[in-house]
C-alpha angles and dihedrals in degrees: 000000000000145000121256139198096194122112095241123150124231106236091213104051096016091225123132118268098229136185116295095017121128109246140179120221112204127214093271093047094260110151127216137167108267092229091052096048092043090056089047093052092044088063091055100263112143098167129093109256090221108043100013091231114154112247122231092195123040131181117266114259118219111234118220112254108233113239110227115236115242111257117219114228115259100240097178101040093128101095123142118258115264122251119275109278093217093066092049091046091054091052092048091049091053090050091051091051090054100048107022095095121114116214119215126189128178130205118191124207090234121031091209142006121218117251111267093021124106138194125205092208141354135176123263121190115209118198116197125187116197123224111279095026129115112348091009093061094082091049091050092049091053093049126094120281132204114286113259136218104207127186115189117202109204126196109224097165122135093268089064095062121123121008094002093062091046091053090047091054091048090051091050090051089055091049093049093048091054096051117101128231090257092053122093127211134196124183123211122184128194140189118136087346135008131245136177108247098188131008123243098286136172113258097234119141092278092042093054092048092050092048093050092050091051092050092048090056094059116116130192122240142122133029133318113263100165092164093066090049093053091047092054091047090051091050092049089058094042094051096052116132090199129032134208121213093260134032133188143171118219117198117200127183145102098275094244092136093083092045092052091050091051092048092051091048091050092049091050093050091048092052092050092051091051091051090051091051097253122140119236113224 
């Protein structure tokens, strides 16, 4: 690479190679702008544009430096560790041993053939029952399932006051009681805004008691911003340090969000009609 003062012409862009410009002189003294030949090489061309000779030495091509994507802070990365996988695998293996038997039954067209008689062909019906079907269904239902990460999104807006909130707390108590020690639960509540009530915690004896106390302290007030509740629940699952085999979000409320949106839309339309001089009927 050098600078030149000669009035040569770059064979790629056909512009003059003037003084002070960065150039590349090929093996047969052909001269090109460095930027032109670098673009040429970057597209895989290793031959001289003039004589088509294959170059032994080519100019270095600058590789684009990847720009790292901004990483959002993990706000909810404080979840409990998951249960030991070995214990769950042993339980699953025991379940498989109990229910992984296929049952086959055959039914022939003729129960018997007289001695001395023969049949070239006759129909045989084969009945196959897969593992887990029929009598095995109850055994499969009683067996261990995959551990679950559950985030409940609870509506505590003003419309949930009174009996609705009491029923919601009773339902949450039922959910908590039916979670296993390997399951993890996080509770998110929403009204005007959303907040995480409890972190994603193992549902051991102490975990269940703590979750029930947190749910009992919930109070109803404000509007119904279900979108913020679902966003927080999604972030709780996304920020997990550990992950169970299954994950779910359970939304509980009275469905007033859609009614409130319709009421606000009706009020806005009514106000616009009044401004325009129309009469609302």
